[in-house]
C-alpha positions in Angstrom: -34.6 -2.1 -41.5 -35.8 -3.7 -38.3 -33.6 -6.1 -36.5 -35.4 -9.3 -35.8 -33.9 -9.6 -32.3 -35.3 -8.0 -29.2 -33.0 -6.1 -26.9 -33.4 -8.4 -23.9 -33.2 -11.4 -26.2 -29.6 -10.4 -27.2 -28.4 -10.9 -23.7 -26.7 -14.2 -23.0 -28.9 -15.9 -20.4 -25.7 -17.2 -18.8 -24.8 -13.6 -18.0 -28.1 -13.1 -16.2 -27.6 -16.4 -14.4 -24.2 -15.2 -13.4 -25.8 -12.1 -11.8 -28.1 -14.3 -9.9 -25.2 -16.4 -8.6 -23.5 -13.1 -7.5 -26.8 -12.3 -5.7 -26.6 -15.6 -3.9 -23.0 -14.9 -2.7 -24.0 -11.4 -1.6 -27.0 -12.8 0.5 -24.6 -15.2 2.2 -22.2 -12.3 2.9 -25.0 -10.3 4.6 -25.5 -13.2 7.0 -21.9 -13.9 7.7 -20.6 -10.2 7.7 -23.6 -8.2 8.6 -21.8 -5.8 10.9 -18.9 -5.2 8.5 -21.3 -4.5 5.6 -23.5 -2.1 7.7 -20.3 -0.1 8.6 -19.1 0.0 5.0 -22.4 1.0 3.4 -23.5 3.2 6.3 -27.0 1.6 6.3 -28.6 -1.3 8.2 -28.0 -4.9 7.2 -31.7 -5.2 6.7 -31.7 -2.4 4.1 -28.9 -4.1 2.2 -30.8 -7.4 2.2 -33.9 -5.6 0.9 -31.9 -4.0 -1.9 -30.5 -7.3 -2.9 -33.9 -8.9 -3.0 -35.2 -6.2 -5.3 -32.1 -6.6 -7.5 -32.7 -10.4 -7.6 -36.3 -9.9 -8.7 -35.2 -7.5 -11.4 -32.7 -10.1 -12.7 -35.4 -12.8 -12.6 -37.7 -10.6 -14.7 -34.9 -10.0 -17.2 -34.3 -13.7 -17.4 -38.0 -14.4 -18.0 -38.3 -11.8 -20.7 -35.0 -13.1 -22.3 -36.4 -16.6 -22.5 -39.7 -15.5 -23.9 -38.1 -13.3 -26.5 -35.8 -16.1 -27.6 -38.9 -18.2 -28.1 -40.5 -15.4 -30.1 -37.4 -15.0 -32.2 -37.5 -18.7 -33.0 -41.1 -18.0 -34.3 -39.8 -15.2 -36.6 -41.3 -12.3 -34.6 -39.4 -9.1 -35.3 -38.3 -6.7 -32.5 -38.7 -3.0 -32.7 -35.3 -2.3 -31.2 -32.7 -0.6 -33.3 -29.6 -1.3 -31.2 -29.3 -4.8 -29.8 -25.9 -4.0 -28.3 -27.2 -1.4 -25.9 -27.4 -3.9 -23.1 -23.8 -4.9 -23.5 -22.7 -1.2 -23.5 -24.7 -0.6 -20.4 -23.1 -3.5 -18.6 -19.6 -2.0 -19.5 -20.7 1.5 -18.4 -22.3 0.2 -15.2 -19.2 -1.9 -14.3 -16.9 1.1 -14.9 -19.0 3.6 -13.0 -19.5 1.0 -10.3 -15.7 0.6 -10.0 -15.3 4.3 -9.6 -17.9 4.4 -6.9 -16.4 1.4 -5.1 -12.9 2.8 -5.0 -14.3 6.2 -4.0 -16.5 5.2 -1.2 -16.0 1.6 -0.2 -12.3 1.3 0.6 -10.3 -0.6 1.6 -11.0 -3.7 -0.5 -12.9 -6.4 1.3 -14.4 -9.3 -0.5 -17.8 -9.3 1.2 -18.2 -5.6 0.4 -17.3 -6.2 -3.2 -19.7 -9.1 -3.5 -22.6 -7.0 -2.3 -21.6 -4.0 -4.5 -21.4 -6.3 -7.5 -24.8 -7.7 -6.8 -26.3 -4.2 -6.5 -24.6 -3.3 -9.8 -26.3 -6.2 -11.5 -29.6 -5.0 -10.0 -29.2 -1.5 -11.4 -28.2 -2.8 -14.8 -31.3 -5.0 -14.9 -33.5 -2.1 -13.9 -32.1 0.0 -16.8 -32.8 -2.8 -19.3 -36.4 -3.2 -18.1 -37.1 0.5 -18.3 -36.0 0.5 -21.9 -38.1 -2.5 -22.6 -41.2 -1.1 -20.9 -40.7 2.4 -22.4 -39.2 1.6 -25.8 -39.5 5.2 -27.0 -36.8 6.3 -24.5 -34.1 4.6 -26.5 -34.9 6.7 -29.5 -34.7 10.1 -27.8 -31.8 12.2 -28.9 -30.8 13.2 -25.4 -30.7 9.5 -24.4 -28.5 8.6 -27.3 -26.1 11.5 -26.6 -25.9 10.5 -22.9 -25.4 6.9 -23.8 -22.5 7.7 -26.2 -20.9 10.2 -23.8 -20.9 7.7 -20.8 -19.6 4.9 -22.9 -16.7 7.0 -24.3 -15.9 8.4 -20.8 -15.7 4.9 -19.3 -13.7 3.5 -22.2 -11.2 6.4 -22.0 -10.8 5.8 -18.2 -10.0 2.1 -18.8 -7.6 2.9 -21.7 -5.8 5.5 -19.7 -5.4 3.1 -16.7 -4.1 0.4 -19.0 -1.6 2.9 -20.6 -0.3 4.0 -17.2 0.2 0.4 -16.1 2.1 -0.4 -19.3 4.3 2.7 -18.8 4.9 1.6 -15.2 6.0 -1.8 -16.3 8.2 -0.6 -19.1 9.8 2.4 -17.2 9.4 2.1 -13.4 8.9 5.4 -11.7 7.8 6.5 -8.2 5.0 8.4 -9.9 3.5 5.2 -11.3 4.1 2.7 -8.5 1.2 0.5 -7.4 0.8 -0.9 -3.9 0.4 -4.4 -5.1 3.8 -4.6 -6.9 5.1 -8.1 -6.2 8.5 -8.7 -4.8 10.4 -9.7 -8.0 9.0 -6.7 -9.9 9.9 -4.3 -7.2 13.4 -5.6 -6.8 13.9 -5.2 -10.6 12.7 -1.6 -10.4 14.8 -0.7 -7.4 17.9 -2.4 -8.7 17.9 0.1 -11.5 18.3 2.9 -8.9 20.9 1.2 -6.7 23.7 0.1 -8.8 26.8 -1.3 -7.1 29.3 1.5 -6.5 26.6 4.2 -6.7 27.4 6.8 -4.0 24.9 7.9 -1.4 26.1 10.4 1.2 29.6 9.7 0.0 29.3 5.9 0.6 28.9 3.4 -2.2 26.3 0.6 -2.5 28.1 -2.7 -2.2 28.5 -5.3 -5.0 25.2 -6.9 -3.9 23.4 -3.6 -4.4 22.8 -2.9 -0.7 23.8 0.2 1.3 26.5 -1.6 3.2 30.1 -2.8 2.9 30.6 -5.9 0.8 29.3 -9.0 2.5 32.2 -11.2 3.6 32.7 -14.1 5.9 33.2 -13.1 9.6 36.2 -14.2 11.6 36.0 -17.8 13.0 35.0 -16.4 16.4 32.6 -13.7 15.0 28.9 -13.6 14.4 26.8 -12.5 11.4 23.5 -10.8 11.7 21.1 -10.6 8.7 19.1 -7.3 9.1 16.0 -6.9 6.9 14.1 -3.7 6.4 12.6 -1.1 4.2 13.7 2.5 3.7 14.7 2.6 7.4 17.5 0.2 6.5 18.6 2.7 3.8 18.1 5.6 6.1 18.6 9.4 5.6 22.1 9.4 7.1 25.5 8.3 5.8 26.3 4.6 6.3 28.7 5.4 9.3 25.8 6.9 11.3 23.1 4.2 10.4 21.8 2.0 13.2 23.2 -1.2 11.7 26.7 0.3 11.7 26.2 1.5 15.3 25.3 -2.0 16.3 28.5 -3.3 14.7 30.6 -0.7 16.6 28.9 -1.5 19.9 29.5 -5.3 19.4 32.9 -5.0 17.7 34.6 -6.7 20.6 32.7 -9.9 19.8 33.5 -9.7 16.0 29.8 -9.1 15.1 29.0 -8.1 11.5 25.6 -6.7 10.5 24.7 -7.3 6.9 22.1 -4.7 6.0 19.5 -6.1 3.5 17.3 -3.1 2.9 15.2 -1.8 0.0 13.1 1.3 0.1 9.3 1.1 -0.3 8.9 -2.6 0.5 7.0 -4.4 3.2 6.6 -7.8 5.0 5.9 -9.7 1.7 9.2 -8.5 0.3 11.0 -9.1 3.7 10.0 -12.8 3.2 11.3 -12.7 -0.3 14.6 -11.3 0.8 14.9 -13.8 3.7 14.6 -16.7 1.2 16.7 -15.4 -1.6 19.4 -13.2 0.0 19.6 -13.6 3.8 19.4 -17.4 4.5 21.9 -18.3 1.8 24.4 -16.3 3.8 23.9 -18.6 6.9 23.5 -15.8 9.5 23.8 -16.4 13.2 20.7 -14.3 13.8 18.0 -12.7 11.7 16.5 -9.3 12.7 13.5 -7.9 10.9 12.9 -4.2 11.3 9.2 -3.6 11.3 8.2 0.1 10.8 4.8 0.4 12.2 4.1 3.4 10.1 3.4 1.4 7.0 4.3 -2.3 7.4 0.9 -3.2 8.7 -0.8 -1.5 5.7 1.8 -2.8 3.2 1.3 -6.3 4.5 -2.4 -6.0 4.2 -2.3 -4.7 0.7 0.1 -7.5 -0.3 -2.1 -10.3 0.9 -2.0 -13.2 -1.6 -5.8 -13.6 -1.2 -7.7 -12.2 -4.2 -4.7 -10.6 -5.9 -6.4 -9.8 -9.2 -9.4 -8.1 -7.5 -7.0 -6.1 -5.2 -5.0 -5.0 -8.3 -8.1 -3.3 -9.7 -10.3 -2.6 -6.6 -7.8 -1.2 -4.1 -7.8 2.6 -4.5 -4.0 2.9 -4.2 -3.6 0.5 -7.1 -5.6 2.6 -9.6 -3.1 4.9 -11.3 -5.8 7.1 -12.7 -6.5 8.0 -9.1 -3.0 8.0 -7.7 -1.1 9.9 -10.4 -3.3 13.1 -10.3 -3.0 13.0 -6.5 0.8 12.8 -6.7 1.1 15.4 -9.3 -1.0 17.8 -7.2 1.3 17.3 -4.2 4.3 17.8 -6.5 2.8 21.0 -7.9 2.1 22.4 -4.5 5.6 21.5 -3.4 7.2 23.0 -6.5 5.4 26.2 -5.8 7.2 26.4 -2.5 10.6 25.9 -4.3 10.8 22.2 -4.5 13.2 20.5 -7.0 11.8 19.6 -10.4 11.2 16.1 -11.7 14.4 15.1 -13.5 15.5 11.9 -15.1 12.2 10.2 -14.6 12.5 10.4 -10.8 10.6 12.5 -8.3 13.1 14.8 -6.6 10.9 15.0 -3.5 11.3 13.6 -0.1 15.1 13.5 -0.3 17.8 14.9 2.0 20.2 17.6 0.8 23.5 16.2 -0.3 22.1 12.6 -0.6 23.3 12.2 -4.2 26.7 13.8 -3.7 29.4 12.3 -6.0 32.2 12.9 -3.5 33.6 9.9 -1.7 33.7 10.6 2.1 35.5 8.1 4.2 35.8 9.5 7.7 33.2 10.7 10.3 35.0 14.1 10.4 34.7 14.5 6.6 31.0 13.5 6.9 30.1 16.0 9.6 32.0 18.7 7.8 30.0 18.0 4.6 26.7 17.5 6.5 26.7 19.7 9.6 23.2 18.5 10.5 24.7 15.2 11.5 26.0 16.8 14.7 23.4 19.6 15.0 19.8 18.6 14.2 18.7 22.2 14.2 20.6 22.6 10.9 18.6 19.9 9.1 17.0 20.8 5.9 13.5 19.3 5.5 13.1 16.3 3.3 9.8 17.7 2.0 9.9 21.4 1.0 6.3 22.0 2.1 5.0 21.0 5.5 1.6 20.3 4.2 3.0 17.4 2.0 4.5 15.7 5.0 1.4 16.2 7.1 -0.7 14.7 4.3 1.5 11.6 4.2 1.5 11.2 8.0 -2.3 11.8 8.2 -2.9 9.0 5.7 -0.7 6.7 7.7 -2.3 7.5 11.0 -5.8 6.8 9.5 -4.6 3.4 8.2 -2.8 2.1 11.3 -4.5 3.9 14.2 -8.2 3.3 13.3 -9.4 0.3 15.4 -12.1 -0.5 12.8 -9.7 -0.5 9.9 -6.4 -1.9 11.1 -5.8 -5.6 10.4 -2.4 -7.0 11.3 -3.2 -10.5 10.2 -1.1 -10.4 7.0 1.9 -9.0 8.9 1.6 -11.7 11.5 1.3 -14.4 8.8 4.5 -13.1 7.1 6.4 -13.0 10.4 5.3 -16.5 11.3 6.5 -17.9 8.0 9.9 -16.0 8.4 10.3 -17.4 11.9 9.6 -21.0 10.6 12.1 -20.6 7.7 14.9 -19.5 10.0 14.6 -22.8 11.9 17.1 -23.0 14.7 18.7 -19.6 13.8 17.5 -17.0 16.3 14.8 -14.7 14.9 14.0 -11.3 16.4 11.8 -8.3 15.5 12.6 -4.6 16.0 9.5 -2.4 16.2 10.3 1.1 14.8 7.8 3.8 15.8 6.4 6.5 13.5 7.2 10.2 14.0 3.7 11.1 15.0 3.9 8.6 17.9 6.6 10.9 19.4 5.9 14.4 18.1 2.9 15.7 20.1 2.5 18.7 17.8 2.4 16.5 14.7 -0.2 14.2 16.3 -2.3 17.3 17.2 -2.0 18.5 13.6 -3.0 15.1 12.2 -6.2 15.0 14.4 -7.0 18.5 13.3 -6.3 17.8 9.6 -8.4 14.6 9.6 -11.1 15.7 12.0 -10.8 12.3 13.7 -11.1 11.8 17.4 -11.2 8.0 17.4 -7.6 7.3 16.3 -5.4 5.4 18.9 -1.8 6.6 18.7 -0.2 3.5 20.1 -2.6 1.0 18.5 0.0 -0.8 16.3 2.2 -1.7 19.2 -0.8 -2.6 21.3 -1.7 -5.3 18.7 1.8 -6.4 17.6 3.5 -6.8 21.0 1.0 -9.2 22.6 1.1 -11.3 19.4 4.9 -11.5 19.4 4.8 -12.5 23.1 2.2 -15.2 22.4 4.4 -16.5 19.5 7.5 -16.4 21.7 9.3 -14.2 19.2 11.9 -11.9 20.9 11.3 -8.3 20.1 12.6 -4.8 20.9 10.0 -2.0 21.0 11.7 1.3 20.5 8.7 3.5 21.3 9.2 3.6 25.1 12.9 4.1 24.6 12.5 6.9 22.2 9.8 8.6 24.3 12.1 8.6 27.2 15.1 10.1 25.4 13.9 11.8 22.2 11.2 14.3 23.3 11.6 17.6 25.1 9.0 19.3 27.3 7.1 20.5 24.2 6.9 17.0 22.7 9.0 17.9 19.7 10.7 14.8 18.3 14.5 15.0 17.9 15.0 11.5 16.7 13.6 12.0 13.2 14.9 14.0 10.3 13.0 17.3 9.8 9.6 16.7 8.1 10.6 13.1 7.5 9.6 9.8 9.2 13.1 8.4 9.2 15.6 8.5 12.0 18.2 11.4 12.0 21.7 10.8 13.3 20.6 10.9 16.9 17.7 8.6 16.3 20.0 6.1 14.6 22.5 6.2 17.4 19.9 5.6 20.1 18.3 2.8 18.0 21.6 1.2 17.3 22.7 1.3 21.0 19.3 -0.2 22.1 19.5 -2.9 19.5 23.1 -3.8 20.5 22.0 -4.3 24.1 19.0 -6.3 23.0 20.9 -8.5 20.5 23.9 -9.4 22.6 22.3 -12.1 24.8 20.6 -13.6 21.7 24.0 -14.0 20.2 25.3 -15.7 23.3 27.3 -12.7 24.7 
């Protein structure tokens, strides 16, 4: 039985008009962002405009045929097409395959690039519809039907798997399933499950507030309180006694200074702002210090921009779990082959320091150095990652994100810091800049350049951008990079301030950082 509706006539004209509206936005983007689009698509802006013009003409042709077929349908003319839903399936397939191409070749997410890619997708879709219309016999070919069904099922499976992974990540948070665009409240909920008050880490318990510090109390009438905000550097890979916030306390103990360490692992400037509002400012600190790790705080801030959150959730490569989970499992498999710990309890036992989860309470520096000899002798440190290639892969990804002059964009970090400074009001607000390991270890930097094949990466680019901005905003800052370069590298350029195969400070790095911070903070506290 013939269906009295032509294929093109089954398309909602509003959908075609929507494609034309996208074309209009894309043409505007080619005018306003011509250089950016040419870099992303690796073709001239003129070629992009020509492709958009062709796509627009194809959509106009589809619209014309759609209106004509609707008129014929009203006259009772039957259509020879057997599957009026083919166009809708093709739109779904084109959108899914387009998403795959976008996250594969047009990263990171940028709205102008997305607008042009979407417009080109509509053009390809329109071309396919017109081919079927002009050559109607192609839709009846067995090979065409098989390909149609296979592509549709493949795309549907990919979408369902992604949805299932996201549901699993929400129900049971896991490092394996984390997305970059996790918002502050969700991340705090997930991390709170791993940092229960009283839980021991290197023999020291998390406090009643869930932070790796002593319980927060009111300082003496003559004392001062510092609110220190940070990511995993504020957790550290050393016992609490050796952490830089504790070093600052000891250095300024004569003035009754207490440093309250508000740190969560795997967070960035967006969450720093959240912590400042909800946890730090209610404590009425005498000074707020934000520890900015240049290794990922620029990229974390960029990913957590509020602009276009829904699009970023689906179009940033690191937010697609069907992409990230296989990559993480591959790294885990490689590491496991080198003798890495298994995945237990739903957590990845990778990137941790030996003895970190010890259940024995250790209350003195002597007991700590006895239990962890590497605290006094860095040559005895066990690597955090059991396979050097895993650490190199992580550091290479970071270097390409923050050392590429064409890619780096500190705007979101600057916006977060500006808001934090405004919220602190008359309370002194300072920034500590913590360098990445590859900015000190010459051999690691050489390996990164060799691994990536890049020659255009600028090693000190984060500081070159952040320091002038802090000065222009009159925000006091401490840049640890020159201090560490002076004291942490031997004649071979081998860093001795970071734990082995780990981008976090070891005991020596924490001591040097804490001493430098104490000297820097004292005058801002009035000492």
